[in-house]
Biotite code that builds the C-alpha atoms (Angstrom):
import biotite.structure as struc

atoms = struc.array([
    struc.Atom([0.000, 0.000, 0.000], chain_id="A", res_id=1, res_name="MET", atom_name="CA", element="C"),
    struc.Atom([1.154, 3.525, -0.790], chain_id="A", res_id=2, res_name="ASN", atom_name="CA", element="C"),
    struc.Atom([-0.325, 6.672, 0.697], chain_id="A", res_id=3, res_name="VAL", atom_name="CA", element="C"),
    struc.Atom([-0.199, 10.363, -0.184], chain_id="A", res_id=4, res_name="THR", atom_name="CA", element="C"),
    struc.Atom([-1.582, 13.553, 1.318], chain_id="A", res_id=5, res_name="VAL", atom_name="CA", element="C"),
    struc.Atom([-2.833, 16.253, -1.033], chain_id="A", res_id=6, res_name="ASP", atom_name="CA", element="C"),
    struc.Atom([-2.880, 20.031, -0.625], chain_id="A", res_id=7, res_name="ASP", atom_name="CA", element="C"),
    struc.Atom([-6.377, 20.054, 0.865], chain_id="A", res_id=8, res_name="SER", atom_name="CA", element="C"),
    struc.Atom([-4.753, 19.125, 4.208], chain_id="A", res_id=9, res_name="CYS", atom_name="CA", element="C"),
    struc.Atom([-5.750, 21.545, 6.980], chain_id="A", res_id=10, res_name="ILE", atom_name="CA", element="C"),
    struc.Atom([-3.029, 20.466, 9.423], chain_id="A", res_id=11, res_name="ALA", atom_name="CA", element="C"),
    struc.Atom([-5.439, 18.999, 11.955], chain_id="A", res_id=12, res_name="CYS", atom_name="CA", element="C"),
    struc.Atom([-2.737, 16.443, 12.891], chain_id="A", res_id=13, res_name="GLU", atom_name="CA", element="C"),
    struc.Atom([-5.221, 13.568, 13.122], chain_id="A", res_id=14, res_name="LEU", atom_name="CA", element="C"),
    struc.Atom([-3.128, 11.347, 10.854], chain_id="A", res_id=15, res_name="CYS", atom_name="CA", element="C"),
    struc.Atom([0.186, 12.255, 12.465], chain_id="A", res_id=16, res_name="THR", atom_name="CA", element="C"),
    struc.Atom([-1.262, 11.433, 15.885], chain_id="A", res_id=17, res_name="SER", atom_name="CA", element="C"),
    struc.Atom([-2.781, 8.161, 14.714], chain_id="A", res_id=18, res_name="ALA", atom_name="CA", element="C"),
    struc.Atom([0.136, 6.824, 12.651], chain_id="A", res_id=19, res_name="VAL", atom_name="CA", element="C"),
    struc.Atom([3.324, 8.780, 13.404], chain_id="A", res_id=20, res_name="PRO", atom_name="CA", element="C"),
    struc.Atom([5.491, 6.219, 11.600], chain_id="A", res_id=21, res_name="ASP", atom_name="CA", element="C"),
    struc.Atom([3.645, 6.985, 8.356], chain_id="A", res_id=22, res_name="VAL", atom_name="CA", element="C"),
    struc.Atom([2.692, 10.672, 8.594], chain_id="A", res_id=23, res_name="PHE", atom_name="CA", element="C"),
    struc.Atom([4.566, 13.734, 9.813], chain_id="A", res_id=24, res_name="GLU", atom_name="CA", element="C"),
    struc.Atom([4.026, 17.468, 9.768], chain_id="A", res_id=25, res_name="MET", atom_name="CA", element="C"),
    struc.Atom([6.247, 19.137, 7.199], chain_id="A", res_id=26, res_name="GLY", atom_name="CA", element="C"),
    struc.Atom([8.021, 22.472, 7.273], chain_id="A", res_id=27, res_name="ASP", atom_name="CA", element="C"),
    struc.Atom([5.040, 23.861, 5.372], chain_id="A", res_id=28, res_name="ASP", atom_name="CA", element="C"),
    struc.Atom([2.797, 23.046, 8.356], chain_id="A", res_id=29, res_name="GLY", atom_name="CA", element="C"),
    struc.Atom([0.915, 20.313, 6.489], chain_id="A", res_id=30, res_name="LEU", atom_name="CA", element="C"),
    struc.Atom([0.909, 16.548, 6.867], chain_id="A", res_id=31, res_name="ALA", atom_name="CA", element="C"),
    struc.Atom([3.048, 14.402, 4.577], chain_id="A", res_id=32, res_name="HIS", atom_name="CA", element="C"),
    struc.Atom([3.368, 10.661, 4.123], chain_id="A", res_id=33, res_name="ALA", atom_name="CA", element="C"),
    struc.Atom([6.852, 9.480, 5.035], chain_id="A", res_id=34, res_name="ILE", atom_name="CA", element="C"),
    struc.Atom([6.502, 5.708, 4.575], chain_id="A", res_id=35, res_name="ALA", atom_name="CA", element="C"),
    struc.Atom([6.524, 4.281, 1.080], chain_id="A", res_id=36, res_name="ASP", atom_name="CA", element="C"),
    struc.Atom([5.283, 1.648, 1.104], chain_id="A", res_id=37, res_name="PRO", atom_name="CA", element="C"),
    struc.Atom([3.223, 1.606, 4.285], chain_id="A", res_id=38, res_name="VAL", atom_name="CA", element="C"),
    struc.Atom([4.330, -1.209, 6.628], chain_id="A", res_id=39, res_name="PRO", atom_name="CA", element="C"),
    struc.Atom([1.783, -4.041, 6.543], chain_id="A", res_id=40, res_name="GLU", atom_name="CA", element="C"),
    struc.Atom([1.168, -3.869, 10.284], chain_id="A", res_id=41, res_name="ASP", atom_name="CA", element="C"),
    struc.Atom([0.072, -0.224, 9.948], chain_id="A", res_id=42, res_name="GLN", atom_name="CA", element="C"),
    struc.Atom([-2.202, -0.497, 6.916], chain_id="A", res_id=43, res_name="GLU", atom_name="CA", element="C"),
    struc.Atom([-5.411, -0.697, 8.985], chain_id="A", res_id=44, res_name="ASP", atom_name="CA", element="C"),
    struc.Atom([-4.390, 2.387, 10.984], chain_id="A", res_id=45, res_name="ASP", atom_name="CA", element="C"),
    struc.Atom([-3.681, 4.285, 7.759], chain_id="A", res_id=46, res_name="VAL", atom_name="CA", element="C"),
    struc.Atom([-7.093, 3.316, 6.386], chain_id="A", res_id=47, res_name="ARG", atom_name="CA", element="C"),
    struc.Atom([-8.716, 4.607, 9.586], chain_id="A", res_id=48, res_name="GLU", atom_name="CA", element="C"),
    struc.Atom([-6.737, 7.863, 9.354], chain_id="A", res_id=49, res_name="ALA", atom_name="CA", element="C"),
    struc.Atom([-7.865, 8.294, 5.745], chain_id="A", res_id=50, res_name="ALA", atom_name="CA", element="C"),
    struc.Atom([-11.493, 7.662, 6.684], chain_id="A", res_id=51, res_name="GLU", atom_name="CA", element="C"),
    struc.Atom([-11.233, 10.159, 9.557], chain_id="A", res_id=52, res_name="GLY", atom_name="CA", element="C"),
    struc.Atom([-9.507, 12.903, 7.569], chain_id="A", res_id=53, res_name="CYS", atom_name="CA", element="C"),
    struc.Atom([-11.901, 15.889, 7.614], chain_id="A", res_id=54, res_name="PRO", atom_name="CA", element="C"),
    struc.Atom([-10.873, 17.050, 4.128], chain_id="A", res_id=55, res_name="THR", atom_name="CA", element="C"),
    struc.Atom([-10.312, 13.634, 2.474], chain_id="A", res_id=56, res_name="ASP", atom_name="CA", element="C"),
    struc.Atom([-6.702, 14.691, 1.803], chain_id="A", res_id=57, res_name="ALA", atom_name="CA", element="C"),
    struc.Atom([-5.301, 11.186, 2.357], chain_id="A", res_id=58, res_name="ILE", atom_name="CA", element="C"),
    struc.Atom([-5.224, 8.933, -0.696], chain_id="A", res_id=59, res_name="HIS", atom_name="CA", element="C"),
    struc.Atom([-4.405, 5.234, -0.620], chain_id="A", res_id=60, res_name="ILE", atom_name="CA", element="C"),
    struc.Atom([-3.121, 3.172, -3.514], chain_id="A", res_id=61, res_name="GLN", atom_name="CA", element="C"),
    struc.Atom([-3.415, -0.572, -2.870], chain_id="A", res_id=62, res_name="GLU", atom_name="CA", element="C"),
])
């Protein structure tokens, strides 16, 4: 699984709190995916973060 965060991110930090090994806040103040590919043991957490993202900025490629 690969994951990206688009520019509709509002920096709510939900994803970075939920899966800090996959998402981090960048110098631009927005979330970025830092794991490519996502570790298998964190795929469910990434799916939950994507579902919970208030702006649907997280995109998953299976």
